[in-house]
C-alpha positions in Angstrom: 127.7 121.3 119.5 124.7 121.2 117.2 121.0 122.2 117.7 118.2 119.7 117.7 114.5 119.6 118.6 114.1 116.8 121.2 111.3 115.5 123.3 112.0 114.5 126.9 108.5 113.2 127.5 105.5 112.6 125.3 102.6 115.1 124.9 101.5 118.1 123.0 103.7 120.4 120.8 105.0 122.1 124.0 107.1 119.1 124.9 109.5 119.8 121.9 112.7 121.6 123.1 115.4 123.3 121.1 118.4 121.7 122.7 122.2 121.9 122.4 123.6 118.4 121.8 127.1 117.1 121.1 128.0 116.8 117.4 127.6 113.2 116.5 130.5 111.2 114.9 129.8 108.6 112.3 130.7 105.0 113.3 131.2 102.2 110.8 128.4 102.2 108.2 127.2 105.7 109.0 127.4 109.1 107.4 127.3 112.5 109.0 125.2 115.0 107.1 124.6 118.8 107.3 120.9 119.2 106.9 119.6 121.8 104.6 115.9 121.0 104.9 113.8 118.7 107.1 110.4 117.3 106.2 107.3 117.5 108.5 105.1 114.4 108.6 102.2 113.1 110.7 104.4 110.3 111.9 106.4 113.0 113.8 103.2 113.8 115.7 102.7 110.1 116.5 106.1 109.8 118.1 105.7 113.2 119.9 102.3 112.3 121.4 103.3 108.7 122.3 101.0 106.9 119.9 104.2 105.4 118.5 106.7 104.3 121.2 110.0 106.1 121.4 113.0 103.8 121.3 114.6 106.0 124.1 114.4 109.4 125.7 115.3 112.1 125.0 114.3 111.6 121.4 115.1 113.7 118.3 112.0 113.2 116.2 111.7 113.6 112.4 112.1 111.0 109.7 112.9 112.9 106.5 115.5 115.4 105.3 118.1 116.4 102.7 121.5 117.9 102.9 125.2 117.3 102.2 127.5 114.6 103.5 130.2 116.0 105.8 132.0 112.8 106.8 131.6 109.0 106.6 132.5 106.2 108.9 134.7 103.2 108.1 133.4 100.9 105.4 131.0 103.4 103.7 131.3 103.4 100.0 127.9 104.4 98.6 128.3 108.1 99.6 131.3 110.4 100.2 131.8 113.9 101.6 130.2 116.6 99.4 127.4 114.3 98.0 123.9 115.8 97.9 121.7 113.2 99.6 118.2 112.7 101.0 116.5 110.1 103.2 113.2 109.1 104.8 112.2 106.7 107.6 115.1 107.2 110.0 114.5 108.9 113.3 116.6 111.9 114.2 115.7 114.4 111.5 114.9 117.5 113.6 118.6 118.5 113.9 121.0 120.8 112.1 123.4 117.9 111.6 122.8 114.1 112.1 124.3 110.7 111.6 122.4 108.1 109.7 123.0 104.6 108.3 124.7 105.3 104.9 122.7 102.6 103.2 119.5 104.6 103.9 120.8 107.6 101.9 120.0 108.1 98.3 121.9 110.6 96.1 119.9 113.5 94.7 119.8 114.3 91.0 120.9 117.8 90.1 117.4 118.6 89.0 116.0 118.4 92.6 116.8 121.0 95.2 117.1 120.3 99.0 113.7 121.8 99.9 111.9 119.8 97.3 113.7 116.6 98.4 113.0 117.1 102.0 109.3 117.7 101.2 108.9 114.7 99.0 111.0 111.7 100.3 108.7 110.2 102.9 105.5 111.4 101.2 106.6 110.7 97.7 108.0 107.2 98.4 104.8 106.4 100.3 102.8 107.4 97.3 105.0 105.3 95.1 104.6 102.1 97.0 100.9 102.7 97.5 100.0 103.0 93.9 102.8 100.9 92.3 103.0 97.9 94.7 100.3 97.8 97.4 97.7 98.1 94.7 99.2 98.6 91.2 97.0 101.4 89.8 96.4 101.0 86.1 94.8 102.9 83.3 91.0 102.9 83.7 90.9 102.4 87.4 88.8 104.7 89.6 90.3 105.0 93.1 89.5 106.9 96.4 92.2 108.9 98.1 91.6 110.5 101.5 93.4 113.7 102.6 93.8 114.4 98.9 95.1 117.9 99.5 97.8 116.7 102.0 101.4 115.9 101.2 100.9 112.2 100.1 97.5 113.1 98.6 98.7 115.7 96.2 101.5 113.5 95.0 99.2 110.4 94.7 96.6 112.4 92.8 99.1 113.6 90.2 100.8 110.3 89.8 97.6 108.2 89.6 96.2 110.6 86.9 99.5 110.2 84.9 98.9 106.4 85.1 95.5 106.8 83.6 93.3 106.5 86.7 90.4 108.5 87.8 90.9 109.9 91.4 88.1 110.6 93.8 89.7 112.9 96.4 88.3 113.2 99.9 89.0 116.5 101.6 87.7 118.7 104.5 87.1 122.0 102.8 86.2 123.5 99.4 89.6 125.2 99.3 91.3 121.9 99.7 88.9 120.4 97.1 90.1 123.1 94.6 93.7 122.2 95.4 93.1 118.5 94.9 91.4 119.0 91.6 94.3 121.3 90.5 96.6 118.3 91.2 94.7 115.6 89.3 91.7 114.6 91.3 88.8 114.2 88.8 86.2 114.3 91.6 86.3 115.6 95.1 84.1 114.8 98.1 84.1 117.2 101.1 83.8 115.2 104.3 83.2 111.4 104.6 79.6 111.3 105.8 78.2 110.7 102.3 81.3 109.2 100.8 79.9 105.8 99.8 76.9 107.4 98.2 79.1 109.8 96.2 81.3 107.0 95.1 78.3 105.0 94.0 77.0 108.0 92.0 80.4 108.7 90.4 81.0 105.1 89.5 77.5 104.2 88.4 77.2 101.7 91.2 80.4 99.9 90.5 82.3 101.3 93.5 86.1 101.2 93.6 88.8 98.5 93.7 91.0 100.4 96.3 90.7 103.1 98.9 93.8 104.8 100.3 93.0 106.0 103.8 95.4 107.9 106.0 92.7 109.3 108.3 92.0 106.1 110.3 89.2 105.9 112.9 86.8 108.5 111.6 86.7 107.3 107.9 87.0 103.5 108.4 83.4 102.5 107.8 82.9 105.0 104.9 86.0 103.6 103.2 84.9 100.0 103.5 81.5 101.0 102.1 83.1 102.6 99.1 84.8 99.4 97.9 83.7 97.0 95.2 83.5 93.3 96.1 87.1 91.9 96.5 88.3 95.5 96.9 91.4 96.5 98.9 91.2 98.8 101.9 94.7 100.4 102.4 94.9 102.0 105.8 98.2 103.8 106.0 97.7 106.5 108.6 95.9 107.5 111.8 95.3 111.3 111.5 92.0 110.9 113.4 93.2 108.2 115.7 93.9 104.5 115.3 91.2 102.2 113.8 89.5 100.4 116.7 89.3 96.6 116.8 86.6 95.3 114.4 84.9 92.0 113.6 86.7 90.4 110.7 83.3 89.0 109.5 82.5 92.6 108.4 84.9 92.1 105.5 82.9 89.1 104.3 79.6 90.8 104.7 80.8 93.8 102.7 82.0 91.8 99.7 85.0 89.6 100.7 87.2 92.7 101.1 90.9 92.8 101.7 92.6 95.1 104.3 96.3 96.0 104.6 98.2 98.3 106.9 101.4 98.9 105.0 104.5 100.9 106.0 107.3 102.6 104.1 109.9 100.8 106.3 108.7 97.4 105.0 108.6 98.5 101.3 112.1 100.0 101.4 113.8 97.5 103.9 116.0 96.1 101.1 118.6 98.5 99.6 117.5 97.6 96.0 113.9 98.4 96.9 114.8 101.7 98.4 116.8 102.6 95.2 113.9 101.5 93.0 111.2 103.5 95.0 113.4 106.6 95.2 114.4 106.3 91.5 110.8 106.2 90.3 110.0 109.2 92.4 112.9 111.2 91.2 111.9 110.3 87.6 108.4 111.6 87.8 109.4 114.7 89.7 112.3 115.5 87.3 109.9 115.0 84.3 107.4 117.4 85.8 104.7 114.7 86.0 104.5 115.2 89.7 105.0 118.7 91.1 105.9 118.9 94.8 104.0 121.7 96.6 106.0 123.1 99.4 103.2 125.3 100.8 104.6 126.0 104.3 108.1 126.6 105.7 109.0 127.1 109.4 112.4 127.6 111.1 113.4 124.2 112.6 113.5 125.9 116.1 109.7 126.7 115.6 108.8 123.0 114.9 106.1 123.3 117.6 104.2 125.9 115.6 104.5 123.6 112.6 102.9 120.7 114.5 100.1 122.9 115.7 99.3 123.9 112.1 99.5 120.3 110.9 97.2 119.0 113.6 94.7 121.8 113.1 94.5 120.8 109.4 95.7 124.3 108.4 98.5 122.9 106.1 98.2 121.8 102.5 100.8 119.9 100.5 104.2 119.6 102.1 105.8 121.5 105.0 109.5 122.0 105.3 111.5 122.9 108.5 114.7 124.9 107.8 117.7 124.5 110.2 
């Protein structure tokens, strides 16, 4: 038997149970891994609460982790027992051991430890596709990043600065503003009520070509108002709730704007894309360009407490659950 945090019904943190479950066996194309660290992400809250529909019940939530391969099923050639690996985007992470499609695993370089890997795979690969593909940030750009002191935000701020961009980080407290500035944000804005006015002041009226918004409902209008004509609104999260239906004519009225709702799953669906995204992330972390801030750890069995802290906005950087 192994241990896993499972939900039997959707709801608050209290629905997560520390269950005994049979040890899974890898079938063709799968690998069994012993998890050394598990990442905490807002998407876990979405599945737990029911915002995202569970494929079946009971469900082991969690989409990110790192550990060692114990066994592989028939036909697996890209990993072998003993390999140090990490993954993101595959449900089933809140467990001491798990099976996973082997083609979703990437080998870890020796320079990156398990806790760092578990803290950065989902958030780091998200930052990669956001600033390298969804909108390719370039030297001289000024960009807006919401939740700049969060897991994705701290990585995005550092990486964008390395690329030569000026980051306007949006945060909820002065403490988080200091953290965002320490990680590359050139400017910080506390709250979103005056965001567009602050962006106008900082940019001398030019506004920005892209806004990265993981907050959702509460920041939607402020984000649109911060964009330059032909700007791109990247809505990649719903921390405050989903964006409500809106009149598409608003995009025309505000300057022929573009909107996208991207996901890591799409950007890493092909094996070659997964390897490229992870490879770029490993490179900037190994070089020290991007430092991964593991600012909270919880025992995996106490995942409910981690969810409470995350939803109360009491966490910064990345949080890791330890089996």
